[in-house]
C-alpha positions as CSV (number, residue, x, y, z in Angstrom):
1,X,1.2,39.3,-44.3
2,X,2.5,35.8,-44.4
3,X,5.4,36.8,-42.3
4,X,3.1,38.4,-39.7
5,X,1.1,35.1,-39.6
6,X,4.3,33.1,-39.1
7,X,5.3,35.4,-36.3
8,X,1.9,34.8,-34.7
9,X,2.2,31.1,-35.1
10,X,5.7,31.2,-33.4
11,X,4.3,33.3,-30.5
12,X,1.4,30.9,-30.0
13,X,3.8,27.9,-30.0
14,X,6.0,29.6,-27.4
15,X,3.2,29.2,-24.9
16,X,4.2,25.6,-24.7
17,X,8.0,25.7,-24.2
18,X,8.0,22.4,-22.3
19,X,5.8,20.5,-24.7
20,X,7.1,17.4,-26.5
21,X,6.7,18.7,-30.1
22,X,7.9,15.5,-31.8
23,X,5.6,12.5,-31.8
24,X,8.7,10.3,-32.2
25,X,10.1,11.6,-28.9
26,X,6.8,10.8,-27.2
27,X,6.9,7.2,-28.6
28,X,10.5,6.8,-27.3
29,X,9.6,8.1,-23.8
30,X,6.6,5.7,-23.7
31,X,8.8,2.8,-24.8
32,X,11.3,3.5,-22.0
33,X,8.5,3.5,-19.5
34,X,7.4,0.0,-20.7
35,X,11.0,-1.2,-20.5
36,X,11.2,0.1,-16.9
37,X,8.0,-1.8,-16.1
38,X,9.6,-4.9,-17.6
39,X,12.6,-4.5,-15.4
40,X,10.5,-4.1,-12.3
41,X,8.6,-7.3,-13.3
42,X,11.9,-9.1,-13.3
43,X,12.4,-8.4,-9.5
44,X,12.8,-11.6,-7.5
45,X,9.7,-10.8,-5.4
46,X,7.6,-11.0,-8.6
47,X,8.5,-14.7,-9.0
48,X,7.0,-15.8,-5.6
49,X,3.5,-16.4,-4.3
50,X,3.6,-12.9,-2.8
51,X,3.1,-11.4,-6.2
52,X,-0.2,-13.1,-6.7
53,X,-1.4,-12.4,-3.1
54,X,-0.4,-8.7,-3.2
55,X,-0.8,-7.6,-6.8
56,X,-3.7,-9.7,-8.0
57,X,-5.7,-11.3,-5.2
58,X,-5.5,-8.2,-3.1
59,X,-7.4,-6.3,-5.9
60,X,-10.5,-8.4,-5.4
61,X,-11.2,-6.9,-2.0
62,X,-14.3,-4.7,-2.0
63,X,-15.0,-5.2,-5.7
64,X,-18.4,-5.9,-7.2
65,X,-18.9,-9.7,-7.4
66,X,-18.3,-10.1,-11.1
67,X,-15.0,-8.1,-11.0
68,X,-13.8,-9.7,-7.7
69,X,-14.6,-13.2,-8.9
70,X,-12.7,-12.7,-12.2
71,X,-9.7,-11.4,-10.3
72,X,-9.7,-14.2,-7.8
73,X,-10.0,-16.9,-10.5
74,X,-7.1,-15.4,-12.5
75,X,-5.0,-15.3,-9.4
76,X,-5.8,-19.0,-8.6
77,X,-5.0,-19.9,-12.2
78,X,-1.6,-18.2,-12.1
79,X,-0.4,-19.3,-8.7
80,X,0.9,-22.8,-9.5
81,X,3.3,-21.5,-12.2
82,X,3.8,-17.9,-11.1
83,X,7.5,-17.9,-12.1
84,X,6.7,-18.8,-15.6
85,X,3.8,-16.4,-15.9
86,X,5.8,-13.5,-14.4
87,X,8.6,-14.1,-16.9
88,X,6.0,-14.1,-19.7
89,X,4.5,-10.8,-18.4
90,X,7.9,-9.1,-18.2
91,X,8.8,-10.2,-21.8
92,X,5.5,-8.8,-23.1
93,X,6.3,-5.4,-21.5
94,X,9.8,-5.6,-22.8
95,X,8.5,-6.4,-26.3
96,X,6.2,-3.4,-26.2
97,X,9.0,-1.1,-25.0
98,X,11.5,-2.2,-27.6
99,X,8.9,-2.1,-30.3
100,X,8.2,1.6,-29.6
101,X,11.9,2.4,-29.9
102,X,11.9,1.2,-33.6
103,X,9.9,3.1,-36.1
104,X,8.7,0.1,-38.2
105,X,7.2,-1.7,-35.1
106,X,5.6,1.3,-33.4
107,X,2.1,0.5,-34.5
108,X,2.1,-3.2,-33.6
109,X,3.7,-2.4,-30.3
110,X,1.1,0.3,-29.5
111,X,-1.7,-2.1,-30.6
112,X,-0.4,-4.7,-28.2
113,X,0.0,-2.1,-25.5
114,X,-3.7,-1.2,-25.7
115,X,-4.8,-4.8,-25.0
116,X,-2.1,-5.4,-22.4
117,X,-2.8,-2.2,-20.6
118,X,-6.5,-3.0,-20.4
119,X,-5.9,-6.5,-19.0
120,X,-3.4,-5.3,-16.4
121,X,-5.6,-2.4,-15.4
122,X,-8.5,-4.8,-14.7
123,X,-6.6,-7.7,-13.1
124,X,-3.4,-6.2,-11.9
125,X,-4.8,-2.9,-10.7
126,X,-8.4,-3.8,-10.0
127,X,-9.6,-1.0,-12.3
128,X,-7.7,1.4,-10.0
129,X,-10.1,0.2,-7.2
130,X,-12.5,2.9,-8.4
131,X,-15.5,0.6,-8.0
132,X,-14.7,-0.1,-4.3
133,X,-15.4,3.4,-3.0
134,X,-11.9,3.6,-1.5
135,X,-9.8,4.6,-4.5
136,X,-8.0,7.9,-4.3
137,X,-5.8,9.8,-6.8
138,X,-3.5,10.3,-3.8
139,X,-2.6,6.6,-3.9
140,X,-2.5,6.3,-7.6
141,X,-6.1,5.8,-8.9
142,X,-7.2,5.3,-11.6
143,X,-3.9,3.4,-12.2
144,X,-0.7,4.0,-14.0
145,X,-1.1,1.4,-16.7
146,X,-4.4,3.0,-17.8
147,X,-2.4,6.2,-18.4
148,X,0.1,4.2,-20.5
149,X,-2.8,3.1,-22.7
150,X,-4.1,6.7,-23.0
151,X,-0.7,8.0,-23.9
152,X,-0.6,5.4,-26.6
153,X,-3.5,7.1,-28.2
154,X,-1.7,10.3,-28.6
155,X,1.5,8.5,-29.6
156,X,-0.2,6.6,-32.5
157,X,1.7,7.7,-35.7
158,X,-0.3,9.5,-38.2
159,X,0.7,11.4,-41.3
160,X,1.4,15.1,-40.6
161,X,-1.5,17.4,-41.3
162,X,-0.6,19.6,-44.3
163,X,-2.0,23.1,-43.9
164,X,-3.2,25.0,-46.9
165,X,-1.4,28.2,-45.8
166,X,0.0,29.8,-42.7
167,X,-3.4,30.7,-41.3
168,X,-4.3,27.0,-41.3
169,X,-1.3,25.8,-39.3
170,X,-2.0,24.2,-35.9
171,X,-1.4,26.2,-32.8
172,X,-1.3,25.6,-29.1
173,X,-1.9,22.0,-28.0
174,X,-2.6,20.9,-31.6
175,X,1.0,22.0,-32.4
176,X,2.5,19.6,-29.8
177,X,3.1,15.9,-30.2
178,X,0.0,15.1,-28.1
179,X,-2.2,16.8,-30.7
180,X,-1.0,14.6,-33.6
181,X,-2.3,11.2,-32.6
182,X,-5.7,9.6,-32.7
183,X,-8.3,12.3,-32.3
184,X,-5.8,15.1,-32.8
185,X,-6.0,17.8,-30.1
186,X,-9.3,16.5,-28.8
187,X,-7.8,13.3,-27.3
188,X,-5.2,14.9,-25.0
189,X,-7.7,17.5,-23.8
190,X,-10.2,14.8,-23.0
191,X,-7.6,12.7,-21.3
192,X,-6.4,15.6,-19.2
193,X,-9.8,16.9,-18.2
194,X,-11.1,13.4,-17.6
195,X,-8.2,12.4,-15.4
196,X,-8.3,15.5,-13.2
197,X,-12.1,15.5,-13.0
198,X,-12.1,11.9,-11.9
199,X,-9.3,12.7,-9.4
200,X,-11.5,15.4,-7.8
201,X,-14.5,13.0,-7.5
202,X,-12.3,10.3,-5.9
203,X,-10.8,12.8,-3.4
204,X,-14.4,13.5,-2.2
205,X,-15.5,9.9,-1.7
206,X,-16.8,9.4,1.9
207,X,-13.8,7.2,2.7
208,X,-11.3,9.8,1.4
209,X,-12.6,12.8,3.4
210,X,-12.5,11.5,6.9
211,X,-10.3,13.0,9.6
212,X,-7.5,10.5,9.2
213,X,-7.9,9.6,5.5
214,X,-4.9,11.5,4.2
215,X,-2.7,10.3,7.0
216,X,-3.6,6.7,6.5
217,X,-3.1,6.9,2.7
218,X,0.4,8.4,3.1
219,X,1.6,6.3,6.1
220,X,0.2,3.2,4.4
221,X,2.6,3.6,1.6
222,X,5.7,3.4,3.9
223,X,5.6,-0.4,3.7
224,X,8.7,-1.8,2.1
225,X,10.4,1.5,1.5
226,X,14.0,2.4,2.4
227,X,14.3,3.6,6.0
228,X,14.8,7.3,5.1
229,X,11.9,7.3,2.7
230,X,9.6,5.4,5.1
231,X,10.4,7.9,7.8
232,X,9.7,10.7,5.4
233,X,6.3,9.3,4.5
234,X,5.4,8.6,8.1
235,X,6.4,12.1,9.2
236,X,4.5,13.7,6.3
237,X,1.4,11.7,6.9
238,X,1.3,12.6,10.6
239,X,1.1,16.3,9.6
240,X,-2.4,15.6,8.3
241,X,-3.5,13.4,11.3
242,X,-6.5,15.6,12.0
243,X,-7.1,17.6,8.8
244,X,-8.0,14.8,6.4
245,X,-11.4,16.3,5.5
246,X,-10.2,19.8,4.8
247,X,-7.2,18.5,2.8
248,X,-9.4,16.3,0.7
249,X,-11.5,19.3,-0.3
250,X,-8.4,21.3,-1.1
251,X,-7.0,18.5,-3.3
252,X,-10.3,18.2,-5.1
253,X,-10.5,21.9,-5.8
254,X,-7.0,22.0,-7.1
255,X,-7.8,19.0,-9.4
256,X,-10.9,20.7,-10.8
257,X,-9.0,23.9,-11.6
258,X,-6.2,22.1,-13.3
259,X,-8.5,19.7,-15.2
260,X,-11.0,22.3,-16.5
261,X,-8.7,25.2,-16.9
262,X,-7.4,24.3,-20.4
263,X,-11.0,24.2,-21.7
264,X,-11.7,27.8,-20.9
265,X,-8.4,29.6,-20.7
266,X,-6.6,31.3,-23.6
267,X,-3.3,30.2,-22.2
268,X,-3.8,26.5,-21.1
269,X,-0.1,26.1,-20.7
270,X,-0.4,27.5,-17.2
271,X,-2.7,24.7,-16.1
272,X,-0.7,22.1,-17.9
273,X,2.4,23.4,-16.2
274,X,0.7,23.3,-12.8
275,X,-0.6,19.8,-13.3
276,X,2.8,18.2,-13.8
277,X,4.4,19.3,-10.4
278,X,1.1,18.6,-8.6
279,X,1.0,15.0,-10.0
280,X,4.7,14.7,-9.1
281,X,3.9,15.6,-5.4
282,X,1.1,13.1,-5.3
283,X,3.5,10.5,-6.7
284,X,6.1,11.2,-4.0
285,X,3.7,11.5,-1.1
286,X,1.0,9.0,-1.7
287,X,2.2,6.5,-4.2
288,X,5.5,5.4,-2.8
289,X,7.4,6.0,-6.0
290,X,7.9,2.5,-7.5
291,X,9.2,0.7,-4.4
292,X,6.0,-0.2,-2.6
293,X,5.4,-3.9,-2.2
294,X,1.7,-3.8,-2.9
295,X,-1.5,-1.8,-2.7
296,X,-2.1,0.5,0.2
297,X,-4.1,-0.7,3.1
298,X,-7.8,0.2,2.5
299,X,-8.7,3.6,4.0
300,X,-11.4,2.3,6.4
301,X,-9.0,-0.4,7.7
302,X,-6.1,2.0,8.1
303,X,-8.3,4.4,10.0
304,X,-9.5,1.7,12.3
305,X,-5.9,0.6,12.9
306,X,-4.8,4.2,13.6
307,X,-7.7,4.8,15.9
308,X,-7.8,1.5,17.9
309,X,-4.3,0.2,17.7
310,X,-2.1,3.3,18.0
311,X,-0.1,1.8,20.9
312,X,1.5,5.1,21.6
313,X,3.2,6.1,24.9
314,X,-0.1,6.5,26.7
315,X,-1.5,3.2,25.3
316,X,1.4,0.9,26.4
317,X,2.8,0.5,29.9
318,X,6.2,-1.1,30.4
319,X,6.8,-3.5,33.3
320,X,9.2,-2.0,35.9
321,X,12.2,-4.1,36.6
322,X,14.8,-1.6,37.8
323,X,17.9,-0.6,35.8
324,X,19.1,-3.3,33.6
325,X,22.7,-4.3,33.8
326,X,25.0,-4.1,30.8
327,X,24.1,-6.9,28.4
328,X,26.5,-9.8,28.5
329,X,27.6,-12.0,25.6
330,X,25.8,-15.0,27.1
331,X,22.5,-13.1,27.3
332,X,22.9,-12.0,23.7
333,X,23.5,-15.5,22.5
334,X,20.8,-16.9,24.8
335,X,18.3,-14.4,23.4
336,X,19.1,-15.4,19.8
337,X,18.6,-19.0,20.6
338,X,15.4,-18.2,22.4
339,X,14.0,-16.4,19.3
340,X,15.0,-19.2,17.1
341,X,13.5,-21.9,19.3
342,X,10.2,-19.9,19.7
343,X,9.9,-19.3,16.0
344,X,10.5,-23.0,15.3
345,X,7.9,-23.9,17.9
346,X,5.1,-21.8,16.4
347,X,6.0,-22.5,12.8
348,X,3.2,-25.2,12.5
349,X,0.6,-22.4,13.2
350,X,1.0,-20.4,10.1
351,X,-2.8,-19.9,9.9
352,X,-5.5,-19.5,12.6
353,X,-7.1,-22.8,11.7
354,X,-3.9,-24.7,12.6
355,X,-3.7,-22.8,15.9
356,X,-7.3,-23.5,16.8
357,X,-6.8,-27.2,16.1
358,X,-4.0,-27.1,18.6
359,X,-6.2,-25.5,21.3
360,X,-5.7,-21.8,20.8
361,X,-8.8,-19.7,20.9
362,X,-9.5,-16.0,19.9
363,X,-9.0,-13.6,22.8
364,X,-9.9,-10.4,20.8
365,X,-12.4,-9.5,18.0
366,X,-11.7,-11.6,14.9
367,X,-13.2,-9.0,12.6
368,X,-10.3,-6.6,13.4
369,X,-7.1,-7.0,11.3
370,X,-4.9,-7.9,14.4
371,X,-6.2,-10.8,16.4
372,X,-4.8,-12.4,19.6
373,X,-5.1,-16.1,20.3
374,X,-4.6,-17.8,23.7
375,X,-4.2,-21.5,24.6
376,X,-6.0,-21.9,28.1
377,X,-4.4,-25.3,28.7
378,X,-0.8,-24.0,28.2
379,X,-1.6,-20.8,30.3
380,X,-2.8,-23.0,33.2
381,X,0.1,-25.4,32.9
382,X,2.6,-22.5,32.8
383,X,1.0,-20.9,35.9
384,X,1.1,-24.2,37.8
385,X,4.8,-24.7,36.9
386,X,5.6,-21.1,37.5
387,X,7.4,-20.9,34.1
388,X,7.4,-18.5,31.2
389,X,9.4,-17.6,28.2
390,X,9.7,-21.4,27.5
391,X,9.5,-22.0,23.7
392,X,8.0,-25.4,24.4
393,X,4.9,-23.8,26.0
394,X,3.9,-20.6,24.1
395,X,0.9,-19.0,25.7
396,X,-0.5,-17.2,22.7
397,X,-0.2,-16.1,19.1
398,X,-0.9,-12.9,17.2
399,X,-2.2,-12.9,13.6
400,X,-2.5,-10.0,11.2
401,X,-4.7,-9.8,8.1
402,X,-3.0,-8.4,4.9
403,X,-5.0,-6.4,2.4
404,X,-5.4,-9.5,0.2
405,X,-7.1,-11.3,3.1
406,X,-4.2,-13.6,4.0
407,X,-3.9,-14.3,7.7
408,X,-0.2,-14.0,8.7
409,X,1.3,-15.3,11.9
410,X,2.7,-12.0,13.3
411,X,4.0,-13.0,16.7
412,X,4.4,-15.6,19.4
413,X,3.2,-14.3,22.8
414,X,4.1,-15.1,26.3
415,X,1.8,-14.0,29.2
416,X,3.0,-13.1,32.6
417,X,0.9,-14.8,35.3
418,X,-0.8,-12.4,37.7
419,X,0.7,-14.4,40.6
420,X,4.2,-13.4,39.5
421,X,5.7,-10.7,41.7
422,X,8.9,-10.1,39.7
423,X,9.5,-9.6,36.0
424,X,11.6,-12.5,34.6
425,X,14.4,-11.2,32.3
426,X,16.7,-14.1,31.6
427,X,18.1,-12.2,28.6
428,X,18.7,-8.9,30.2
429,X,17.2,-5.8,28.7
430,X,16.4,-7.7,25.4
431,X,13.2,-9.0,27.0
432,X,10.4,-6.5,26.7
433,X,7.4,-6.9,29.0
434,X,4.5,-4.5,28.3
435,X,0.7,-4.2,28.7
436,X,-1.8,-2.4,26.6
437,X,-3.9,0.0,28.6
438,X,-6.3,1.4,26.0
439,X,-8.5,-1.7,25.5
440,X,-11.9,-3.0,26.7
441,X,-12.8,-6.3,28.2
442,X,-15.7,-8.0,30.0
443,X,-14.0,-7.6,33.4
444,X,-14.3,-11.3,34.0
445,X,-10.8,-12.7,33.1
446,X,-9.8,-16.0,34.5
447,X,-6.4,-17.6,35.3
448,X,-6.7,-19.7,32.2
449,X,-7.9,-16.8,30.0
450,X,-6.1,-13.7,31.3
451,X,-6.4,-11.9,28.0
452,X,-9.9,-10.7,27.1
453,X,-10.2,-7.9,24.6
454,X,-13.7,-7.1,23.4
455,X,-13.0,-3.8,21.7
456,X,-11.3,-0.5,21.9
457,X,-12.4,2.8,23.6
458,X,-15.0,4.1,23.7
459,X,-15.9,0.7,25.1
460,X,-19.0,-1.0,23.7
461,X,-22.0,-1.9,25.8
462,X,-21.2,-4.7,28.3
463,X,-17.5,-4.1,28.4
464,X,-15.2,-1.9,30.6
465,X,-11.7,-0.5,30.3
466,X,-9.5,-3.4,31.1
467,X,-5.7,-3.4,30.5
468,X,-4.1,-6.6,29.3
469,X,-1.7,-8.7,31.4
470,X,2.0,-8.1,30.8
471,X,3.0,-9.6,27.5
472,X,6.3,-10.4,25.8
473,X,6.4,-10.9,22.1
474,X,8.7,-12.8,19.7
475,X,7.8,-11.3,16.3
476,X,7.6,-13.4,13.2
477,X,7.3,-10.5,10.9
478,X,9.8,-7.6,10.4
479,X,8.6,-5.0,12.8
480,X,10.7,-2.0,13.8
481,X,12.9,-2.9,16.8
482,X,13.5,-6.5,15.9
483,X,11.9,-9.8,17.1
484,X,11.8,-8.9,20.8
485,X,10.4,-5.4,20.4
486,X,7.3,-4.2,22.3
487,X,4.1,-4.1,20.3
488,X,4.2,-1.3,17.7
489,X,1.1,0.4,16.3
490,X,-1.2,-2.1,14.7
491,X,-0.9,-0.5,11.3
492,X,2.8,-1.3,11.4
493,X,2.1,-4.9,12.3
494,X,-0.2,-5.2,9.2
495,X,2.4,-3.6,7.0
496,X,5.1,-5.9,8.4
497,X,2.8,-8.9,7.7
498,X,2.6,-7.7,4.1
499,X,6.4,-7.7,3.9
500,X,6.6,-11.0,5.7
501,X,4.3,-12.7,3.3
502,X,6.1,-11.3,0.3
503,X,8.8,-14.0,0.2
504,X,9.0,-16.6,-2.6
């Protein structure tokens, strides 16, 4: 009879062929994850102001006052000595990881990891942004560091349970390493069910089930990725450009089945096995692996950028100048000098307040993430002198707001006067003159304010479809196509602004 029971135990255990059956292995795996986090914390980017703006201050956006105020104050406190603090943070994570690799220090390391994970989850991940109404499991909510803490619960070393006989031996989940920590098999089941149930709820939040919600979440993670991976995310996101609502419901349904399945099925291994590749797909598609420079653009903002600032082929019209001759070495050198001179000329206007003090005024809605500014005096003087593309007299500026709320100077802008009958191209085909056609204005532009954007189609009351004058940009952030490119989609401008503000 005992042999029959042993066979039954073996058969039951075989239902979990991929389970980590040694708690020591689980501790080592968790330790290696903490060491990897420490290595990422040692990246040069983490020692500059961009770390605070992107990974801390950005998490205050949309939070309840108490949470947002706490995050903002912590960011302000850390900013003056961020290099020192970043080193301290990395060393703590390294200490936790190394501690988990050594048996005598497992418990102290896990105890420290619980406190550290909670602090990082609140400050560094904004509680996964679940209180903002914009969090999504597709983009990583409720936060990876919270899962580290929960894994620590099941990795907590406890004395093995000694069964009275074969019939009392643990089976199924209780037989795995996850069933040997705090709470035994109840903890891993509660963590599993709780995570996937929360994921389902987040997928169905209003901001996450709009037509473009899935597209904006995936495309928003392309920032800062290698070219091939950024292209993959952009292409993948575009596949869901009109099916965000249906996709959100499907993702929620799959999450519910995976999360609740182990509570009711005799063979929970099927659901556990399905959850791993599903989570892996979400990680690849919506969470940018580990190379993203910061939190994704908020869903509502991304959708507005995609809808109002797509700047596709039908939204942008290039000035016709005939076939450009082959670029000469002189034109190439001249264009480089022109970019450098323009960038130096606009460097004093890093923030809109500095531009306004110099006479630049908003020429588009300031509550939109990408804002145009024009200097009427310079525009009038350039028109009178019949000059353009002169770095001493820059007609306008373009600012982009990052997710953390920082206003970044995205471009210097030259405006072609309506009286000009030919398109000046002193640097050959490198100069790009274009106009946006899908914008709205009052219909009352003046020679000194030729740019007047009041909104985007469908035009609000009191405005009419009104294309912009021809513009030529010198980009101050790393947009695709280089500093003289035509205007890309607005969401790419914001992403480039995030990258441009990430320097030390």
